[in-house]
VOLUM-804381 format. One record per residue: x, y, z of N, C-alpha, C, O in turn. Coordinates in pm, 1 decimal, always signed. Layout:
<sites>
site n.px->X	n.py->Y	n.pz->Z	ca.px->X	ca.py->Y	ca.pz->Z	c.px->X	c.py->Y	c.pz->Z	o.px->X	o.py->Y	o.pz->Z
...
</sites>
This chain:
<sites>
site n.px->+1666.2	n.py->+2702.1	n.pz->-2628.9	ca.px->+1769.3	ca.py->+2606.8	ca.pz->-2661.6	c.px->+1709.3	c.py->+2499.2	c.pz->-2749.7	o.px->+1596.5	o.py->+2456.1	o.pz->-2725.8
site n.px->+1780.4	n.py->+2455.7	n.pz->-2849.0	ca.px->+1732.7	ca.py->+2356.4	ca.pz->-2943.8	c.px->+1737.9	c.py->+2217.7	c.pz->-2881.7	o.px->+1837.5	o.py->+2181.0	o.pz->-2819.3
site n.px->+1630.5	n.py->+2140.3	n.pz->-2898.7	ca.px->+1628.3	ca.py->+2002.8	ca.pz->-2851.2	c.px->+1573.1	c.py->+1913.7	c.pz->-2960.2	o.px->+1507.5	o.py->+1959.9	o.pz->-3053.6
site n.px->+1600.6	n.py->+1786.1	n.pz->-2946.7	ca.px->+1551.0	ca.py->+1688.6	ca.pz->-3044.8	c.px->+1405.0	c.py->+1659.0	c.pz->-3017.4	o.px->+1358.1	o.py->+1675.2	o.pz->-2904.8
site n.px->+1333.1	n.py->+1615.9	n.pz->-3119.2	ca.px->+1191.7	ca.py->+1583.2	ca.pz->-3104.0	c.px->+1172.2	c.py->+1456.4	c.pz->-3023.3	o.px->+1262.3	o.py->+1373.1	o.pz->-3012.4
site n.px->+1054.2	n.py->+1443.2	n.pz->-2967.7	ca.px->+1022.3	ca.py->+1326.4	ca.pz->-2887.0	c.px->+950.4	c.py->+1223.7	c.pz->-2971.2	o.px->+880.6	o.py->+1257.6	o.pz->-3066.8
site n.px->+968.0	n.py->+1098.3	n.pz->-2935.2	ca.px->+893.0	ca.py->+991.3	ca.pz->-2998.8	c.px->+823.6	c.py->+912.9	c.pz->-2890.0	o.px->+858.5	o.py->+924.8	o.pz->-2772.5
site n.px->+726.9	n.py->+833.9	n.pz->-2927.4	ca.px->+659.1	ca.py->+751.3	ca.pz->-2829.3	c.px->+511.1	c.py->+754.8	c.pz->-2848.9	o.px->+461.5	o.py->+775.7	o.pz->-2959.5
site n.px->+439.5	n.py->+733.8	n.pz->-2738.3	ca.px->+295.1	ca.py->+728.1	ca.pz->-2743.3	c.px->+232.5	c.py->+864.8	c.pz->-2761.2	o.px->+298.8	o.py->+967.9	o.pz->-2750.4
site n.px->+102.7	n.py->+863.0	n.pz->-2789.0	ca.px->+27.9	ca.py->+987.0	ca.pz->-2804.5	c.px->-25.6	c.py->+1030.3	c.pz->-2669.5	o.px->-13.1	o.py->+956.6	o.pz->-2571.7
site n.px->-85.4	n.py->+1149.7	n.pz->-2662.2	ca.px->-137.2	ca.py->+1201.1	ca.pz->-2535.2	c.px->-241.7	c.py->+1109.9	c.pz->-2473.4	o.px->-251.3	o.py->+1101.6	o.pz->-2351.0
site n.px->-321.2	n.py->+1040.6	n.pz->-2556.6	ca.px->-425.9	ca.py->+954.0	ca.pz->-2502.3	c.px->-371.9	c.py->+818.6	c.pz->-2457.5	o.px->-448.4	o.py->+732.3	o.pz->-2414.2
site n.px->-239.2	n.py->+799.5	n.pz->-2467.9	ca.px->-177.0	ca.py->+677.3	ca.pz->-2419.8	c.px->-159.5	c.py->+571.0	c.pz->-2525.4	o.px->-93.9	o.py->+470.1	o.pz->-2499.6
site n.px->-216.3	n.py->+589.8	n.pz->-2644.9	ca.px->-199.1	ca.py->+490.6	ca.pz->-2749.8	c.px->-59.6	c.py->+500.6	c.pz->-2810.2	o.px->+6.0	o.py->+604.0	o.pz->-2798.2
site n.px->-15.1	n.py->+396.7	n.pz->-2873.3	ca.px->+117.8	ca.py->+391.7	ca.pz->-2931.3	c.px->+116.5	c.py->+444.5	c.pz->-3073.6	o.px->+15.4	o.py->+436.0	o.pz->-3143.3
site n.px->+230.3	n.py->+499.3	n.pz->-3116.4	ca.px->+244.8	ca.py->+544.2	ca.pz->-3254.2	c.px->+345.9	c.py->+456.2	c.pz->-3323.9	o.px->+412.4	o.py->+374.7	o.pz->-3260.0
site n.px->+357.8	n.py->+471.9	n.pz->-3453.8	ca.px->+454.9	ca.py->+391.9	ca.pz->-3529.0	c.px->+597.4	c.py->+427.8	c.pz->-3492.5	o.px->+689.1	o.py->+349.0	o.pz->-3515.9
site n.px->+617.7	n.py->+547.9	n.pz->-3434.4	ca.px->+752.7	ca.py->+588.8	ca.pz->-3394.0	c.px->+796.2	c.py->+523.6	c.pz->-3264.2	o.px->+914.6	o.py->+526.3	o.pz->-3230.5
site n.px->+702.6	n.py->+465.0	n.pz->-3190.8	ca.px->+734.0	ca.py->+408.3	ca.pz->-3060.7	c.px->+794.7	c.py->+270.3	c.pz->-3078.5	o.px->+723.8	o.py->+169.6	o.pz->-3076.3
site n.px->+925.3	n.py->+265.9	n.pz->-3096.1	ca.px->+993.8	ca.py->+139.3	ca.pz->-3119.6	c.px->+1072.8	c.py->+93.7	c.pz->-2998.2	o.px->+1138.0	o.py->-10.6	o.pz->-3002.8
site n.px->+1068.1	n.py->+170.3	n.pz->-2888.8	ca.px->+1141.8	ca.py->+132.2	ca.pz->-2769.8	c.px->+1057.4	c.py->+38.5	c.pz->-2685.5	o.px->+934.5	o.py->+44.9	o.pz->-2688.7
site n.px->+1123.2	n.py->-48.6	n.pz->-2610.1	ca.px->+1051.9	ca.py->-142.1	ca.pz->-2524.7	c.px->+1017.4	c.py->-76.2	c.pz->-2392.5	o.px->+1068.3	o.py->+31.0	o.pz->-2359.8
site n.px->+931.8	n.py->-140.6	n.pz->-2318.1	ca.px->+886.5	ca.py->-86.9	ca.pz->-2190.6	c.px->+1000.9	c.py->-70.1	c.pz->-2091.3	o.px->+989.3	o.py->+10.4	o.pz->-1998.9
site n.px->+1111.7	n.py->-143.7	n.pz->-2107.4	ca.px->+1221.6	ca.py->-135.2	ca.pz->-2011.6	c.px->+1297.0	c.py->-3.0	c.pz->-2019.7	o.px->+1386.5	o.py->+20.2	o.pz->-1938.3
site n.px->+1264.5	n.py->+84.4	n.pz->-2114.2	ca.px->+1334.6	ca.py->+212.1	ca.pz->-2122.2	c.px->+1270.3	c.py->+318.5	c.pz->-2034.3	o.px->+1325.5	o.py->+427.4	o.pz->-2019.1
site n.px->+1156.0	n.py->+289.0	n.pz->-1977.0	ca.px->+1091.3	ca.py->+385.7	ca.pz->-1888.8	c.px->+1094.1	c.py->+335.0	c.pz->-1746.1	o.px->+1094.1	o.py->+214.3	o.pz->-1722.2
site n.px->+1096.3	n.py->+425.5	n.pz->-1653.3	ca.px->+1097.9	ca.py->+393.6	ca.pz->-1512.1	c.px->+958.9	c.py->+348.4	c.pz->-1471.6	o.px->+860.4	o.py->+400.5	o.pz->-1523.8
site n.px->+948.1	n.py->+254.2	n.pz->-1381.4	ca.px->+818.1	ca.py->+197.3	ca.pz->-1346.8	c.px->+723.6	c.py->+296.8	c.pz->-1282.8	o.px->+602.6	o.py->+284.2	o.pz->-1301.8
site n.px->+771.6	n.py->+395.2	n.pz->-1208.0	ca.px->+682.6	ca.py->+489.1	ca.pz->-1141.8	c.px->+629.7	c.py->+597.3	c.pz->-1234.9	o.px->+541.1	o.py->+672.6	o.pz->-1194.4
site n.px->+678.8	n.py->+608.4	n.pz->-1355.1	ca.px->+632.2	ca.py->+714.9	ca.pz->-1442.5	c.px->+701.4	c.py->+708.7	c.pz->-1576.0	o.px->+727.7	o.py->+601.1	o.pz->-1629.8
site n.px->+730.6	n.py->+826.4	n.pz->-1629.0	ca.px->+787.3	ca.py->+834.0	ca.pz->-1763.3	c.px->+938.4	c.py->+852.9	c.pz->-1762.5	o.px->+996.0	o.py->+879.9	o.pz->-1867.9
site n.px->+1004.6	n.py->+839.8	n.pz->-1648.6	ca.px->+1150.4	ca.py->+856.8	ca.pz->-1642.2	c.px->+1218.2	c.py->+748.7	c.pz->-1725.0	o.px->+1191.1	o.py->+629.8	o.pz->-1707.9
site n.px->+1305.9	n.py->+790.5	n.pz->-1814.3	ca.px->+1380.5	ca.py->+694.3	ca.pz->-1894.9	c.px->+1484.4	c.py->+625.6	c.pz->-1807.6	o.px->+1520.0	o.py->+675.9	o.pz->-1701.1
site n.px->+1532.9	n.py->+510.5	n.pz->-1852.9	ca.px->+1634.3	ca.py->+436.0	ca.pz->-1779.3	c.px->+1769.0	c.py->+507.6	c.pz->-1788.2	o.px->+1787.7	o.py->+596.1	o.pz->-1871.8
site n.px->+1862.7	n.py->+468.6	n.pz->-1701.6	ca.px->+1996.2	ca.py->+528.9	ca.pz->-1703.2	c.px->+2067.4	c.py->+507.3	c.pz->-1837.3	o.px->+2125.2	o.py->+602.4	o.pz->-1889.9
site n.px->+2065.5	n.py->+386.1	n.pz->-1894.8	ca.px->+2130.3	ca.py->+370.0	ca.pz->-2025.9	c.px->+2067.2	c.py->+457.9	c.pz->-2134.1	o.px->+2138.4	o.py->+513.2	o.pz->-2217.9
site n.px->+1936.4	n.py->+471.0	n.pz->-2132.8	ca.px->+1867.9	ca.py->+555.6	ca.pz->-2231.2	c.px->+1903.6	c.py->+702.3	c.pz->-2207.7	o.px->+1923.2	o.py->+777.1	o.pz->-2303.5
site n.px->+1912.3	n.py->+744.3	n.pz->-2081.4	ca.px->+1950.6	ca.py->+882.6	ca.pz->-2049.4	c.px->+2092.1	c.py->+910.6	c.pz->-2100.5	o.px->+2118.5	o.py->+1019.1	o.pz->-2152.5
site n.px->+2183.5	n.py->+813.9	n.pz->-2086.3	ca.px->+2320.6	ca.py->+830.7	ca.pz->-2134.8	c.px->+2321.7	c.py->+849.5	c.pz->-2286.3	o.px->+2389.0	o.py->+939.0	o.pz->-2337.6
site n.px->+2247.3	n.py->+765.1	n.pz->-2357.6	ca.px->+2241.7	ca.py->+777.2	ca.pz->-2503.5	c.px->+2181.0	c.py->+909.7	c.pz->-2546.3	o.px->+2232.0	o.py->+974.2	o.pz->-2638.0
site n.px->+2073.4	n.py->+951.1	n.pz->-2481.8	ca.px->+2005.7	ca.py->+1075.9	ca.pz->-2517.6	c.px->+2096.4	c.py->+1196.3	c.pz->-2490.5	o.px->+2099.0	o.py->+1290.4	o.pz->-2569.8
site n.px->+2170.2	n.py->+1194.2	n.pz->-2380.0	ca.px->+2261.9	ca.py->+1303.7	ca.pz->-2348.3	c.px->+2366.8	c.py->+1317.9	c.pz->-2457.4	o.px->+2393.3	o.py->+1428.6	o.pz->-2504.1
site n.px->+2426.8	n.py->+1205.9	n.pz->-2498.6	ca.px->+2530.2	ca.py->+1208.1	ca.pz->-2602.0	c.px->+2472.9	c.py->+1251.9	c.pz->-2736.9	o.px->+2533.6	o.py->+1333.4	o.pz->-2806.4
site n.px->+2356.6	n.py->+1198.4	n.pz->-2774.1	ca.px->+2294.5	ca.py->+1231.8	ca.pz->-2902.8	c.px->+2261.3	c.py->+1380.2	c.pz->-2913.8	o.px->+2293.3	o.py->+1445.0	o.pz->-3013.4
site n.px->+2197.0	n.py->+1432.6	n.pz->-2810.5	ca.px->+2152.0	ca.py->+1571.7	ca.pz->-2816.2	c.px->+2268.0	c.py->+1669.9	c.pz->-2805.7	o.px->+2264.5	o.py->+1776.1	o.pz->-2868.0
site n.px->+2371.2	n.py->+1636.0	n.pz->-2727.4	ca.px->+2488.2	ca.py->+1722.7	ca.pz->-2719.5	c.px->+2560.3	c.py->+1725.1	c.pz->-2854.3	o.px->+2607.3	o.py->+1830.6	o.pz->-2896.8
site n.px->+2569.6	n.py->+1611.5	n.pz->-2921.4	ca.px->+2631.5	ca.py->+1606.3	ca.pz->-3054.0	c.px->+2555.6	c.py->+1695.9	c.pz->-3152.3	o.px->+2616.7	o.py->+1765.7	o.pz->-3233.2
site n.px->+2424.2	n.py->+1693.5	n.pz->-3144.9	ca.px->+2342.2	ca.py->+1777.2	ca.pz->-3233.2	c.px->+2371.5	c.py->+1925.6	c.pz->-3211.2	o.px->+2376.3	o.py->+2002.6	o.pz->-3307.1
site n.px->+2390.6	n.py->+1965.4	n.pz->-3087.4	ca.px->+2416.0	ca.py->+2106.3	ca.pz->-3055.9	c.px->+2558.7	c.py->+2150.0	c.pz->-3087.1	o.px->+2580.6	o.py->+2260.1	o.pz->-3137.8
site n.px->+2656.6	n.py->+2063.2	n.pz->-3056.8	ca.px->+2797.5	ca.py->+2100.2	ca.pz->-3073.4	c.px->+2851.9	c.py->+2069.7	c.pz->-3212.2	o.px->+2947.6	o.py->+2133.1	o.pz->-3256.5
site n.px->+2792.3	n.py->+1974.2	n.pz->-3280.5	ca.px->+2844.9	ca.py->+1932.1	ca.pz->-3409.8	c.px->+2968.1	c.py->+1845.0	c.pz->-3396.6	o.px->+3041.9	o.py->+1827.8	o.pz->-3493.6
site n.px->+2991.8	n.py->+1790.2	n.pz->-3279.8	ca.px->+3105.4	ca.py->+1701.0	ca.pz->-3254.2	c.px->+3054.5	c.py->+1573.9	c.pz->-3187.2	o.px->+2966.9	o.py->+1579.0	o.pz->-3101.0
site n.px->+3109.2	n.py->+1461.5	n.pz->-3227.0	ca.px->+3067.4	ca.py->+1334.2	ca.pz->-3168.7	c.px->+3128.1	c.py->+1315.2	c.pz->-3030.1	o.px->+3249.5	o.py->+1329.0	o.pz->-3014.5
site n.px->+3047.7	n.py->+1284.0	n.pz->-2929.7	ca.px->+3101.4	ca.py->+1256.0	ca.pz->-2796.7	c.px->+3187.0	c.py->+1130.1	c.pz->-2796.8	o.px->+3158.8	o.py->+1034.1	o.pz->-2868.5
site n.px->+3291.2	n.py->+1132.2	n.pz->-2716.0	ca.px->+3378.5	ca.py->+1015.4	ca.pz->-2701.5	c.px->+3319.6	c.py->+916.4	c.pz->-2601.5	o.px->+3326.8	o.py->+795.2	o.pz->-2621.9
site n.px->+3261.1	n.py->+968.3	n.pz->-2493.3	ca.px->+3204.8	ca.py->+880.6	ca.pz->-2390.3	c.px->+3115.6	c.py->+960.1	c.pz->-2296.7	o.px->+3115.8	o.py->+1083.2	o.pz->-2296.4
site n.px->+3039.3	n.py->+885.9	n.pz->-2217.3	ca.px->+2962.9	ca.py->+944.0	ca.pz->-2106.6	c.px->+3032.7	c.py->+895.1	c.pz->-1981.3	o.px->+3035.3	o.py->+775.0	o.pz->-1954.6
site n.px->+3089.5	n.py->+987.3	n.pz->-1903.5	ca.px->+3170.2	ca.py->+947.7	ca.pz->-1788.5	c.px->+3090.6	c.py->+940.6	c.pz->-1658.6	o.px->+3137.8	o.py->+883.4	o.pz->-1560.4
site n.px->+2970.5	n.py->+997.8	n.pz->-1656.9	ca.px->+2887.4	ca.py->+991.7	ca.pz->-1536.2	c.px->+2742.9	c.py->+1014.3	c.pz->-1574.5	o.px->+2712.5	o.py->+1087.6	o.pz->-1668.6
site n.px->+2654.3	n.py->+950.5	n.pz->-1500.4	ca.px->+2511.2	ca.py->+974.9	ca.pz->-1514.6	c.px->+2447.7	c.py->+951.5	c.pz->-1377.6	o.px->+2478.4	o.py->+853.4	o.pz->-1309.9
site n.px->+2359.0	n.py->+1042.8	n.pz->-1337.7	ca.px->+2291.2	ca.py->+1023.5	ca.pz->-1209.9	c.px->+2151.1	c.py->+1084.0	c.pz->-1217.4	o.px->+2128.1	o.py->+1183.2	o.pz->-1286.6
site n.px->+2057.8	n.py->+1021.9	n.pz->-1144.4	ca.px->+1922.2	ca.py->+1075.9	ca.pz->-1142.4	c.px->+1917.1	c.py->+1202.8	c.pz->-1057.5	o.px->+1992.3	o.py->+1217.4	o.pz->-961.1
site n.px->+1828.8	n.py->+1292.7	n.pz->-1094.2	ca.px->+1803.1	ca.py->+1413.2	ca.pz->-1015.6	c.px->+1654.0	c.py->+1415.6	c.pz->-982.4	o.px->+1579.3	o.py->+1327.9	o.pz->-1025.9
site n.px->+1611.4	n.py->+1513.8	n.pz->-906.9	ca.px->+1469.3	ca.py->+1524.8	ca.pz->-872.9	c.px->+1382.1	c.py->+1543.2	c.pz->-996.3	o.px->+1266.9	o.py->+1499.8	o.pz->-998.5
site n.px->+1437.7	n.py->+1608.2	n.pz->-1100.0	ca.px->+1358.9	ca.py->+1641.1	ca.pz->-1218.7	c.px->+1401.3	c.py->+1567.5	c.pz->-1344.7	o.px->+1354.8	o.py->+1601.7	o.pz->-1453.4
site n.px->+1488.7	n.py->+1466.8	n.pz->-1333.5	ca.px->+1533.7	ca.py->+1395.3	ca.pz->-1451.9	c.px->+1669.3	c.py->+1331.5	c.pz->-1432.4	o.px->+1687.3	o.py->+1246.5	o.pz->-1345.2
site n.px->+1765.8	n.py->+1373.6	n.pz->-1515.0	ca.px->+1899.3	ca.py->+1314.7	ca.pz->-1514.7	c.px->+2006.5	c.py->+1421.9	c.pz->-1533.5	o.px->+1981.6	o.py->+1528.1	o.pz->-1590.6
site n.px->+2125.6	n.py->+1391.3	n.pz->-1484.2	ca.px->+2243.8	ca.py->+1474.0	ca.pz->-1509.8	c.px->+2353.1	c.py->+1380.2	c.pz->-1560.2	o.px->+2377.0	o.py->+1275.1	o.pz->-1500.9
site n.px->+2418.9	n.py->+1417.8	n.pz->-1668.7	ca.px->+2524.2	ca.py->+1333.8	ca.pz->-1726.7	c.px->+2645.6	c.py->+1419.2	c.pz->-1759.2	o.px->+2632.0	o.py->+1536.0	o.pz->-1795.7
site n.px->+2764.0	n.py->+1361.3	n.pz->-1746.2	ca.px->+2888.1	ca.py->+1424.8	ca.pz->-1788.3	c.px->+2934.9	c.py->+1354.0	c.pz->-1915.2	o.px->+2953.1	o.py->+1232.3	o.pz->-1916.5
site n.px->+2953.9	n.py->+1431.3	n.pz->-2021.1	ca.px->+2986.7	ca.py->+1377.0	ca.pz->-2152.7	c.px->+3122.8	c.py->+1430.4	c.pz->-2195.9	o.px->+3148.1	o.py->+1550.7	o.pz->-2189.0
site n.px->+3210.8	n.py->+1339.7	n.pz->-2240.9	ca.px->+3345.3	ca.py->+1376.7	ca.pz->-2285.2	c.px->+3345.5	c.py->+1395.1	c.pz->-2436.8	o.px->+3297.4	o.py->+1308.9	o.pz->-2510.3
site n.px->+3400.0	n.py->+1508.1	n.pz->-2483.4	ca.px->+3398.4	ca.py->+1542.9	ca.pz->-2625.4	c.px->+3539.0	c.py->+1582.7	c.pz->-2669.6	o.px->+3608.8	o.py->+1655.0	o.pz->-2598.4
site n.px->+3580.4	n.py->+1535.0	n.pz->-2787.8	ca.px->+3706.6	ca.py->+1576.8	ca.pz->-2848.9	c.px->+3684.9	c.py->+1714.9	c.pz->-2910.4	o.px->+3605.7	o.py->+1729.6	o.pz->-3003.4
site n.px->+3755.0	n.py->+1816.0	n.pz->-2859.0	ca.px->+3737.9	ca.py->+1952.1	ca.pz->-2909.1	c.px->+3842.4	c.py->+1991.0	c.pz->-3012.7	o.px->+3812.8	o.py->+2066.1	o.pz->-3105.6
site n.px->+3964.8	n.py->+1940.5	n.pz->-2997.4	ca.px->+4071.3	ca.py->+1975.1	ca.pz->-3090.1	c.px->+4164.4	c.py->+1855.4	c.pz->-3104.9	o.px->+4234.5	o.py->+1817.8	o.pz->-3011.0
site n.px->+4164.2	n.py->+1796.2	n.pz->-3223.7	ca.px->+4248.2	ca.py->+1679.0	ca.pz->-3246.7	c.px->+4390.1	c.py->+1722.7	c.pz->-3280.3	o.px->+4411.4	o.py->+1809.6	o.pz->-3364.8
site n.px->+4487.1	n.py->+1661.1	n.pz->-3212.7	ca.px->+4628.6	ca.py->+1692.4	ca.pz->-3233.7	c.px->+4706.5	c.py->+1563.1	c.pz->-3250.3	o.px->+4658.4	o.py->+1454.7	o.pz->-3217.4
site n.px->+4828.4	n.py->+1577.1	n.pz->-3302.2	ca.px->+4920.3	ca.py->+1464.6	ca.pz->-3314.4	c.px->+5039.9	c.py->+1495.0	c.pz->-3225.9	o.px->+5098.9	o.py->+1602.1	o.pz->-3240.4
site n.px->+5078.4	n.py->+1406.9	n.pz->-3135.5	ca.px->+5017.2	ca.py->+1278.1	ca.pz->-3106.4	c.px->+4881.6	c.py->+1295.2	c.pz->-3035.7	o.px->+4851.5	o.py->+1401.2	o.pz->-2980.8
site n.px->+4801.4	n.py->+1188.8	n.pz->-3038.7	ca.px->+4666.1	ca.py->+1193.0	ca.pz->-2983.9	c.px->+4659.3	c.py->+1227.7	c.pz->-2836.5	o.px->+4558.2	o.py->+1279.7	o.pz->-2789.4
site n.px->+4766.8	n.py->+1199.0	n.pz->-2762.7	ca.px->+4766.4	ca.py->+1229.8	ca.pz->-2619.5	c.px->+4765.2	c.py->+1379.8	c.pz->-2592.3	o.px->+4739.4	o.py->+1421.9	o.pz->-2479.5
site n.px->+4792.8	n.py->+1460.8	n.pz->-2694.0	ca.px->+4790.3	ca.py->+1606.9	ca.pz->-2676.1	c.px->+4660.2	c.py->+1669.7	c.pz->-2727.1	o.px->+4643.5	o.py->+1791.5	o.pz->-2720.8
site n.px->+4568.1	n.py->+1586.9	n.pz->-2777.5	ca.px->+4438.7	ca.py->+1638.3	ca.pz->-2822.9	c.px->+4364.1	c.py->+1702.0	c.pz->-2705.8	o.px->+4377.6	o.py->+1658.4	o.pz->-2591.5
site n.px->+4285.2	n.py->+1805.6	n.pz->-2735.5	ca.px->+4210.9	ca.py->+1877.2	ca.pz->-2631.9	c.px->+4071.5	c.py->+1816.1	c.pz->-2618.8	o.px->+3996.8	o.py->+1806.0	o.pz->-2716.1
site n.px->+4038.4	n.py->+1775.6	n.pz->-2495.9	ca.px->+3909.5	ca.py->+1716.5	ca.pz->-2462.5	c.px->+3831.5	c.py->+1814.6	c.pz->-2375.8	o.px->+3888.9	o.py->+1906.7	o.pz->-2317.8
site n.px->+3701.1	n.py->+1794.2	n.pz->-2367.5	ca.px->+3617.8	ca.py->+1875.2	ca.pz->-2279.5	c.px->+3512.8	c.py->+1787.1	c.pz->-2214.0	o.px->+3462.4	o.py->+1692.7	o.pz->-2274.8
site n.px->+3480.6	n.py->+1818.7	n.pz->-2090.7	ca.px->+3370.2	ca.py->+1754.4	ca.pz->-2019.2	c.px->+3252.9	c.py->+1850.6	c.pz->-2019.0	o.px->+3267.3	o.py->+1966.8	o.pz->-1981.1
site n.px->+3138.4	n.py->+1803.0	n.pz->-2060.8	ca.px->+3015.3	ca.py->+1881.4	ca.pz->-2059.8	c.px->+2917.1	c.py->+1819.4	c.pz->-1962.1	o.px->+2897.3	o.py->+1697.9	o.pz->-1962.8
site n.px->+2855.9	n.py->+1900.5	n.pz->-1878.8	ca.px->+2750.0	ca.py->+1855.2	ca.pz->-1789.0	c.px->+2617.7	c.py->+1881.2	c.pz->-1859.1	o.px->+2586.6	o.py->+1994.7	o.pz->-1895.0
site n.px->+2540.6	n.py->+1775.8	n.pz->-1878.0	ca.px->+2414.4	ca.py->+1781.8	ca.pz->-1950.3	c.px->+2300.6	c.py->+1753.4	c.pz->-1853.6	o.px->+2306.0	o.py->+1656.6	o.pz->-1777.7
site n.px->+2197.9	n.py->+1836.9	n.pz->-1856.0	ca.px->+2079.2	ca.py->+1818.0	ca.pz->-1773.4	c.px->+1963.4	c.py->+1776.7	c.pz->-1862.8	o.px->+1931.6	o.py->+1844.1	o.pz->-1960.8
site n.px->+1900.3	n.py->+1664.3	n.pz->-1827.5	ca.px->+1788.1	ca.py->+1610.0	ca.pz->-1903.2	c.px->+1663.7	c.py->+1606.0	c.pz->-1815.4	o.px->+1673.4	o.py->+1591.3	o.pz->-1693.5
site n.px->+1546.3	n.py->+1619.1	n.pz->-1878.0	ca.px->+1423.7	ca.py->+1600.2	ca.pz->-1801.9	c.px->+1398.6	c.py->+1450.1	c.pz->-1786.7	o.px->+1478.9	o.py->+1369.0	o.pz->-1832.9
site n.px->+1287.5	n.py->+1412.4	n.pz->-1722.2	ca.px->+1258.4	ca.py->+1271.1	ca.pz->-1695.4	c.px->+1240.6	c.py->+1189.4	c.pz->-1822.3	o.px->+1261.6	o.py->+1068.1	o.pz->-1821.1
site n.px->+1202.0	n.py->+1254.1	n.pz->-1931.9	ca.px->+1180.2	ca.py->+1183.6	ca.pz->-2057.7	c.px->+1306.8	c.py->+1177.2	c.pz->-2143.9	o.px->+1305.0	o.py->+1120.6	o.pz->-2253.3
site n.px->+1416.3	n.py->+1235.5	n.pz->-2094.1	ca.px->+1543.2	ca.py->+1229.5	ca.pz->-2166.2	c.px->+1566.5	c.py->+1345.7	c.pz->-2261.1	o.px->+1657.3	o.py->+1340.2	o.pz->-2344.2
site n.px->+1486.6	n.py->+1450.4	n.pz->-2250.5	ca.px->+1503.7	ca.py->+1568.1	ca.pz->-2336.1	c.px->+1601.5	c.py->+1665.9	c.pz->-2271.0	o.px->+1593.4	o.py->+1692.0	o.pz->-2151.0
site n.px->+1693.0	n.py->+1719.2	n.pz->-2350.4	ca.px->+1795.0	ca.py->+1810.1	ca.pz->-2301.1	c.px->+1733.9	c.py->+1941.3	c.pz->-2254.1	o.px->+1657.1	o.py->+2004.5	o.pz->-2326.7
site n.px->+1768.2	n.py->+1981.9	n.pz->-2132.4	ca.px->+1723.4	ca.py->+2109.5	ca.pz->-2076.9	c.px->+1835.5	c.py->+2212.1	c.pz->-2077.6	o.px->+1812.1	o.py->+2330.2	o.pz->-2103.1
site n.px->+1958.8	n.py->+2166.5	n.pz->-2049.4	ca.px->+2072.7	ca.py->+2259.0	ca.pz->-2041.3	c.px->+2202.4	c.py->+2180.4	c.pz->-2051.9	o.px->+2206.5	o.py->+2059.8	o.pz->-2027.4
site n.px->+2309.1	n.py->+2252.2	n.pz->-2089.3	ca.px->+2441.9	ca.py->+2192.6	ca.pz->-2086.3	c.px->+2543.0	c.py->+2302.7	c.pz->-2059.7	o.px->+2518.4	o.py->+2420.0	o.pz->-2087.8
site n.px->+2658.1	n.py->+2262.6	n.pz->-2004.5	ca.px->+2767.7	ca.py->+2356.9	ca.pz->-1983.3	c.px->+2899.3	c.py->+2280.8	c.pz->-1987.5	o.px->+2907.8	o.py->+2165.4	o.pz->-1945.7
site n.px->+3002.8	n.py->+2348.7	n.pz->-2039.5	ca.px->+3136.6	ca.py->+2288.8	ca.pz->-2038.1	c.px->+3192.9	c.py->+2311.6	c.pz->-1899.1	o.px->+3197.4	o.py->+2424.9	o.pz->-1851.2
site n.px->+3235.6	n.py->+2204.5	n.pz->-1834.6	ca.px->+3284.2	ca.py->+2215.4	ca.pz->-1697.4	c.px->+3434.9	c.py->+2194.9	c.pz->-1685.8	o.px->+3493.3	o.py->+2221.4	o.pz->-1580.6
site n.px->+3499.3	n.py->+2147.1	n.pz->-1795.1	ca.px->+3642.6	ca.py->+2120.0	ca.pz->-1786.9	c.px->+3700.7	c.py->+2102.1	c.pz->-1925.7	o.px->+3636.0	o.py->+2045.6	o.pz->-2013.9
site n.px->+3823.3	n.py->+2150.3	n.pz->-1945.5	ca.px->+3901.8	ca.py->+2121.2	ca.pz->-2066.6	c.px->+4033.0	c.py->+2060.8	c.pz->-2021.0	o.px->+4088.7	o.py->+2101.3	o.pz->-1919.0
site n.px->+4082.6	n.py->+1963.1	n.pz->-2097.1	ca.px->+4204.6	ca.py->+1892.9	ca.pz->-2058.7	c.px->+4263.9	c.py->+1823.5	c.pz->-2181.1	o.px->+4196.8	o.py->+1807.3	o.pz->-2283.0
site n.px->+4390.0	n.py->+1782.7	n.pz->-2170.0	ca.px->+4450.4	ca.py->+1705.8	ca.pz->-2278.6	c.px->+4416.4	c.py->+1558.1	c.pz->-2258.0	o.px->+4401.0	o.py->+1511.5	o.pz->-2145.0
site n.px->+4405.0	n.py->+1485.9	n.pz->-2369.2	ca.px->+4364.2	ca.py->+1345.4	ca.pz->-2362.8	c.px->+4455.9	c.py->+1262.7	c.pz->-2272.7	o.px->+4408.3	o.py->+1172.2	o.pz->-2204.2
site n.px->+4584.9	n.py->+1291.4	n.pz->-2271.2	ca.px->+4679.9	ca.py->+1214.9	ca.pz->-2191.6	c.px->+4682.7	c.py->+1252.5	c.pz->-2044.6	o.px->+4757.3	o.py->+1191.7	o.pz->-1967.8
site n.px->+4604.4	n.py->+1350.4	n.pz->-2003.0	ca.px->+4605.0	ca.py->+1398.2	ca.pz->-1864.1	c.px->+4528.9	c.py->+1303.4	c.pz->-1773.3	o.px->+4420.8	o.py->+1255.5	o.pz->-1807.6
site n.px->+4586.8	n.py->+1276.9	n.pz->-1657.0	ca.px->+4522.1	ca.py->+1192.0	ca.pz->-1557.3	c.px->+4492.2	c.py->+1277.8	c.pz->-1435.5	o.px->+4579.1	o.py->+1349.9	o.pz->-1386.5
site n.px->+4368.3	n.py->+1269.6	n.pz->-1386.6	ca.px->+4330.5	ca.py->+1346.8	ca.pz->-1268.5	c.px->+4396.5	c.py->+1287.7	c.pz->-1143.9	o.px->+4399.5	o.py->+1165.7	o.pz->-1127.5
site n.px->+4448.9	n.py->+1372.8	n.pz->-1056.5	ca.px->+4505.7	ca.py->+1322.2	ca.pz->-931.1	c.px->+4394.2	c.py->+1273.6	c.pz->-838.9	o.px->+4287.7	o.py->+1335.0	o.pz->-832.3
site n.px->+4418.1	n.py->+1165.8	n.pz->-769.2	ca.px->+4320.7	ca.py->+1112.8	ca.pz->-672.0	c.px->+4338.5	c.py->+1185.5	c.pz->-541.0	o.px->+4450.3	o.py->+1216.3	o.pz->-499.9
site n.px->+4228.4	n.py->+1212.2	n.pz->-476.7	ca.px->+4234.7	ca.py->+1284.1	ca.pz->-348.1	c.px->+4212.7	c.py->+1190.5	c.pz->-233.5	o.px->+4214.4	o.py->+1233.0	o.pz->-118.0
</sites>
């Protein structure tokens, strides 16, 4: 599966010119990226694979091996906009924010509201 390249420090721990992120983007116990950074990385990498810009990230949660995020994508634009077809994709990232896997978990119209249970 295609993934985006990594930026940051070198193997010996020194910094490179590509390392423009602040220390607050990594988790204190290791190299786990922060939740906001994981959300951005999920959206960026999914856009690269699908060729469509994500509308939003509707969920993000840590896992034992990284992060899991649900990303909403416009799949088919229609008029009126409430009839456009949307999709939810579940994206799995490693601790450094690199995409490991994704799957479409739901398709729906933009105007659809989920019933509360």
